[in-house]
C-alpha positions in Angstrom: 17.0 45.9 -6.1 16.9 42.3 -5.2 20.2 40.5 -4.6 19.5 37.5 -6.8 22.7 35.8 -5.7 21.5 35.7 -2.1 18.1 34.5 -3.2 19.6 31.8 -5.3 21.9 30.7 -2.4 18.9 30.7 -0.1 16.9 28.3 -2.4 19.8 25.8 -2.6 19.5 22.7 -0.4 22.2 21.7 2.0 24.6 19.9 -0.3 24.8 16.1 0.1 28.2 15.0 1.4 30.3 12.3 -0.5 28.0 12.5 -3.5 29.6 12.5 -7.0 26.3 13.5 -8.7 25.0 17.1 -9.2 21.4 17.1 -8.0 18.8 17.8 -10.8 16.2 20.6 -10.3 13.6 18.2 -9.0 16.1 16.5 -6.8 17.0 19.9 -5.3 13.3 20.5 -4.6 13.2 17.2 -2.8 16.3 17.9 -0.8 15.1 21.4 0.0 11.8 20.3 1.4 11.2 21.1 5.1 8.2 18.7 5.4 8.3 15.8 7.8 7.2 13.4 5.0 8.0 13.6 1.3 7.6 11.3 -1.7 9.8 11.6 -4.7 8.7 9.7 -7.8 6.6 9.1 -10.8 8.2 8.1 -14.0 11.1 5.6 -14.2 14.5 7.1 -14.7 13.8 10.2 -12.7 16.6 9.7 -10.3 14.6 8.4 -7.3 17.3 6.2 -5.7 19.9 8.9 -6.1 17.5 11.5 -4.5 17.1 9.3 -1.5 20.8 8.7 -1.1 21.5 12.5 -1.5 18.9 13.3 1.2 20.4 10.7 3.6 23.9 12.2 3.0 23.0 15.8 3.7 23.8 15.7 7.4 26.6 13.1 7.7 28.8 16.0 8.9 26.9 16.2 12.1 28.2 14.0 15.0 25.9 11.0 15.9 23.5 11.7 13.0 21.8 8.4 12.1 19.9 7.5 8.9 18.4 4.3 7.6 17.4 3.4 4.0 15.0 0.5 3.2 14.0 -1.7 0.4 11.5 -4.5 0.7 14.2 -7.3 0.5 17.9 -7.5 0.9 18.2 -8.7 -2.7 16.4 -5.5 -3.8 19.0 -3.5 -1.9 22.0 -5.2 -3.4 21.1 -5.5 -7.0 23.5 -3.9 -9.4 22.7 -0.2 -9.5 20.2 -0.4 -6.7 20.3 1.6 -3.5 23.1 0.0 -1.5 25.2 -0.9 -4.5 25.0 2.7 -5.7 25.8 4.1 -2.3 29.0 1.9 -2.1 30.1 3.1 -5.5 29.7 6.7 -4.3 31.8 6.3 -1.1 34.4 3.7 -2.3 37.0 6.5 -3.1 36.7 7.9 0.5 38.9 5.9 2.9 37.4 7.9 5.8 34.1 6.2 5.3 34.1 2.8 7.0 31.7 0.1 5.7 30.6 -2.9 7.8 29.3 -5.6 5.3 27.8 -7.7 8.1 25.6 -5.0 9.5 25.2 -2.9 6.4 26.3 0.2 8.3 28.5 3.0 6.9 30.3 5.2 9.5 31.5 8.7 8.5 34.4 10.7 10.0 32.0 12.7 12.2 30.6 9.5 13.7 27.4 9.8 11.7 26.0 6.5 10.3 23.9 5.3 7.4 22.3 1.9 7.8 20.6 -0.2 5.1 17.6 -2.4 6.1 14.7 -4.4 4.6 11.1 -5.1 5.6 10.2 -8.3 3.8 8.5 -10.4 6.5 5.6 -9.5 8.7 7.7 -8.8 11.8 10.8 -7.4 10.3 10.0 -3.9 11.7 10.6 -5.3 15.2 14.4 -5.3 14.5 14.3 -1.5 14.7 12.1 -1.2 17.8 14.8 0.3 20.0 16.5 2.4 17.3 16.6 6.1 16.8 17.0 7.9 13.5 16.8 11.4 12.2 16.3 10.2 8.6 14.3 7.2 7.3 14.2 6.6 3.6 12.2 3.9 1.7 12.9 3.1 -2.0 10.1 1.7 -4.0 7.8 2.4 -1.1 4.7 1.0 -2.9 6.2 -2.5 -2.3 6.3 -1.9 1.5 3.4 -2.6 3.8 1.6 0.5 5.1 1.8 -0.7 8.7 5.6 -0.9 8.5 5.8 2.6 7.0 3.6 4.2 9.6 5.3 2.3 12.5 8.7 3.6 11.6 7.6 7.2 12.3 8.0 6.2 16.0 11.8 5.7 15.3 12.3 9.4 14.3 13.9 11.1 17.3 16.6 13.6 18.2 17.9 15.2 21.4 16.8 18.7 22.4 20.4 20.0 22.8 23.7 19.9 20.9 24.4 19.9 17.1 22.0 17.0 16.4 19.1 19.0 17.7 19.4 21.2 14.7 18.9 18.3 12.2 15.4 18.1 10.9 13.5 14.8 11.4 12.6 13.4 7.9 10.7 10.5 6.5 11.5 10.3 2.8 10.4 7.8 0.2 10.5 7.2 -3.6 8.6 5.1 -6.0 7.1 4.5 -9.4 3.3 4.7 -9.4 1.1 1.9 -8.1 -2.6 1.9 -7.2 -2.2 1.3 -3.5 -1.9 3.0 -0.1 1.0 5.2 -1.3 -1.2 6.8 -4.0 -4.0 7.3 -1.4 -1.6 8.9 1.1 0.4 11.2 -1.2 -1.9 11.9 -4.2 -5.5 11.4 -3.1 -5.0 12.9 0.4 -2.3 15.4 -0.7 -4.0 18.4 0.9 -4.9 16.8 4.2 -1.5 17.2 5.9 0.7 20.2 5.9 3.7 18.0 6.8 3.4 15.8 3.7 4.5 16.6 0.1 4.8 14.9 -3.2 7.6 15.9 -5.6 7.0 14.5 -9.1 9.9 13.4 -11.2 10.1 12.5 -14.9 12.6 10.8 -17.2 13.7 14.1 -18.7 14.6 15.4 -15.3 17.6 13.1 -15.1 20.5 14.2 -17.2 22.3 11.0 -16.5 20.0 8.8 -18.6 19.5 8.7 -22.4 15.7 9.2 -22.6 15.4 8.2 -26.3 16.8 4.7 -25.8 15.0 4.2 -22.5 11.6 5.2 -24.0 12.3 2.7 -26.9 12.9 0.0 -24.3 9.6 0.9 -22.5 7.6 0.2 -25.7 8.1 -3.5 -25.1 6.1 -3.6 -21.8 2.3 -3.7 -21.4 0.6 -0.3 -22.0 -0.6 0.2 -18.4 2.8 -0.4 -16.9 4.3 1.8 -19.7 2.0 4.6 -18.8 3.1 4.4 -15.2 6.8 4.2 -15.9 7.1 6.5 -18.9 4.6 9.2 -17.8 4.5 8.8 -14.1 0.7 8.2 -14.2 -0.6 7.1 -10.8 -4.1 6.5 -12.1 -3.1 4.1 -14.9 -5.0 0.8 -14.3 -6.3 -1.9 -16.5 -9.9 -0.9 -17.2 -12.4 -3.6 -16.5 -15.7 -4.1 -18.4 -18.1 -4.8 -15.6 -17.8 -1.8 -13.2 -17.4 2.0 -13.8 -15.5 3.6 -11.0 -17.6 6.7 -11.3 -20.8 4.9 -10.8 -20.0 4.1 -7.1 -21.6 6.7 -4.7 -19.6 7.3 -1.5 -21.5 8.4 1.6 -20.4 9.4 5.1 -21.1 7.1 8.0 -23.3 9.9 9.4 -25.5 9.7 6.3 -26.6 6.1 6.7 -30.3 5.5 7.0 -31.9 4.2 10.2 -32.2 0.7 8.6 -35.6 0.0 10.0 -36.1 -3.3 8.2 -32.8 -4.1 6.5 -31.5 -7.3 5.0 -28.0 -7.8 6.5 -25.1 -10.1 5.7 -21.4 -10.4 6.4 -20.0 -12.5 3.6 -16.5 -14.1 3.8 -14.3 -15.2 0.9 -11.5 -17.2 2.4 -7.8 -17.5 1.5 -5.1 -18.7 3.9 -1.7 -17.7 2.5 0.7 -15.2 3.9 3.1 -13.2 1.6 6.4 -15.0 1.0 9.4 -14.9 -1.3 7.8 -17.6 -3.4 4.4 -15.8 -3.6 4.8 -12.2 -2.4 1.3 -11.2 -3.5 -1.2 -13.9 -2.6 -5.0 -13.6 -2.4 -6.8 -12.0 0.5 -9.4 -13.3 2.9 -12.2 -10.7 2.6 -15.3 -10.1 4.7 -17.9 -7.7 3.2 -20.6 -6.3 5.4 -23.7 -5.1 3.4 -27.3 -4.2 3.9 -30.3 -3.5 1.7 -32.6 -0.6 2.6 -35.4 0.6 0.3 -33.8 -0.8 -2.8 -30.3 0.5 -2.1 -27.4 -1.7 -1.3 -25.0 -0.3 1.3 -21.4 -1.7 1.5 -20.6 -0.7 5.1 -17.3 -2.3 5.8 -14.6 -4.5 4.2 -12.3 -6.6 6.4 -9.2 -7.8 4.4 -6.3 -9.9 5.6 -3.5 -12.1 4.3 -2.7 -14.4 7.2 -2.7 -18.1 8.1 -5.8 -20.1 9.2 -5.6 -19.3 13.0 -5.3 -15.6 12.4 -8.2 -15.6 10.0 -10.3 -17.5 12.5 -9.6 -14.9 15.1 -10.5 -12.0 12.7 -13.8 -13.7 11.7 -14.7 -14.4 15.3 -13.9 -10.8 16.4 -15.7 -9.3 13.5 -18.8 -11.3 14.3 -18.7 -10.0 17.8 -18.4 -6.4 16.6 -21.1 -6.8 13.9 -23.6 -8.2 16.5 -26.0 -11.2 16.5 -28.4 -9.4 14.1 -26.0 -9.8 11.2 -26.1 -13.2 9.5 -22.7 -14.7 8.4 -22.2 -16.4 5.1 -19.1 -18.0 3.8 -18.2 -19.4 0.3 -17.6 -23.1 0.5 -15.1 -24.8 -1.6 -16.1 -28.0 -3.5 -15.7 -31.4 -2.0 -15.5 -32.8 1.5 -12.7 -30.5 2.5 -14.9 -27.5 1.9 -17.7 -29.0 4.0 -15.3 -29.9 6.8 -14.0 -26.3 6.9 -17.6 -24.9 7.2 -18.2 -27.5 10.0 -15.1 -26.3 11.8 -16.2 -22.7 11.7 -19.7 -23.5 12.8 -18.5 -25.6 15.8 -15.4 -23.8 17.0 -15.3 -20.2 15.5 -18.9 -19.1 15.2 -20.9 -21.3 17.6 -24.4 -20.0 18.1 -24.2 -17.6 15.1 -26.5 -17.5 12.1 -23.9 -19.1 9.9 -24.3 -20.8 6.6 -21.7 -22.2 4.1 -22.6 -21.5 0.5 -21.5 -23.4 -2.6 -20.5 -21.2 -5.5 -22.1 -21.9 -8.9 -21.1 -20.3 -12.1 -18.0 -18.3 -12.8 -17.0 -15.1 -10.9 -18.2 -12.8 -13.6 -21.6 -14.4 -13.7 -22.0 -14.1 -9.9 -21.0 -10.5 -10.0 -23.4 -9.4 -12.7 -26.5 -8.6 -10.4 -24.3 -6.5 -8.2 -22.7 -4.8 -11.2 -26.2 -3.9 -12.5 -27.1 -2.3 -9.2 -23.9 -0.2 -9.4 -24.7 0.9 -12.9 -28.2 1.9 -11.9 -26.9 4.0 -9.0 -28.3 1.7 -6.3 -25.0 1.0 -4.5 -23.5 3.2 -1.7 -20.0 2.8 -0.2 -19.7 4.0 3.4 -16.5 6.0 3.6 -13.6 4.1 5.2 -9.9 3.3 4.8 -10.7 0.4 2.5 -12.3 2.4 -0.3 -9.3 3.1 -2.5 -8.2 -0.5 -2.8 -11.8 -1.5 -3.2 -12.5 0.8 -6.1 -9.2 -0.1 -7.8 -10.2 -3.7 -7.8 -13.7 -3.1 -9.0 -12.4 -0.9 -11.9 -10.1 -3.6 -13.2 -12.5 -6.6 -13.0 -12.6 -9.0 -14.7 -9.9 -8.2 -17.3 -7.0 -7.6 -14.9 -5.0 -10.4 -13.4 -5.0 -8.4 -10.2 -6.9 -9.5 -7.1 -10.7 -10.2 -7.3 -11.3 -11.3 -3.7 -13.4 -8.2 -2.8 -15.5 -8.7 -5.9 -16.2 -12.2 -4.8 -17.1 -11.2 -1.2 -19.3 -8.3 -2.2 -21.1 -10.3 -4.9 -21.8 -13.0 -2.5 -23.1 -10.5 0.1 -25.3 -8.8 -2.5 -26.8 -12.0 -3.8 -27.6 -13.1 -0.3 -29.3 -10.0 0.9 -31.1 -9.5 -2.4 -32.6 -12.9 -2.1 -30.7 -14.3 -5.1 -28.5 -16.7 -3.1 -31.0 -19.5 -2.9 -31.6 -19.4 -6.7 -27.9 -19.4 -7.7 -26.2 -21.5 -5.0 -26.5 -24.5 -2.8 -26.4 -24.0 0.9 -24.9 -26.1 3.7 -26.3 -25.1 7.1 -24.5 -26.5 10.1 -26.7 -26.6 13.2 -25.1 -27.4 16.5 
């Protein structure tokens, strides 16, 4: 007969030290996970921040254990009830835990440390370039750049001897749903890595919150955000009226035709703003590569960047080199002399010798997108599989009703209209010949 006490004890996670809260069932599943990478999240109020803190605290009894916990900004860390504030409320009764308010480092009696950090600016990850951690946690990971997240795997290390060698290396994160790279990595590609797991959590999982009053408060927000926060729905997005997500046909790069007599174009829609504390989510510069072959429009590649002018120029020049001289380059030209001057600058200094034309936009974005949308609806558009597809489809599916980004719509519409021969009918051209 099975000894259920032994089985129960085996299934319990290593208890988090210095933690005044009893882990919920879903938090225990998260703490028990042996995967290298785990995401805990979904609905608001499911105990995400506490779960991360508990996970970081599991091994503070091991000498020289080192953990770090991130939010996007320091202000996010320090808000009342947020990650660092909650941690300090947990350990304030323990005189043996020393807190350094200048470096945001807590040192435990064993010599173990938990550090708090942020990844707001483009190069913030460089602060941790020489660091070693056995645990890295990110709260609201959907607000953090994918590059920073992936880079920090390189900081997960441990010795091969001594007590610390027995501590598992763990990358842990938590978040409410958002239609970005986190959804792609943990939900869409859930079965592609045996070292990655998603542990869903819901409002009713957290005994420390009154679910009735919280659900009443959530009724005041917009229905899409409410669906994400109340039900943990990762696929809740504002539905646009122009594109049906299911109408896009995705093909593998190996399935492309020979393109015997294609009409090519790389079309750029420019923006020149980097994320900042004033505008954390600016527009993208987008370059869409498309080709027509036997009545079918193939979207082959999307280049997407949020940088300043010099970085954008380098990307456009490098992309032209990779595309090859057989691909014409078109760029939307802003009204007025400044737009013409920018096209002239690109023609002379960035793309000299290229088949490059600046194109004045006429009509609104929706009007310009309608021919391309009709081709999608008729099954005549193919997407060549690549890392850009998830964000691309999210944007298409919400256009034009959503206030989300529409830069990819603009770039692809411009590309489609050029290779379909519609550009000269809808737009004026400025050709700069050197």
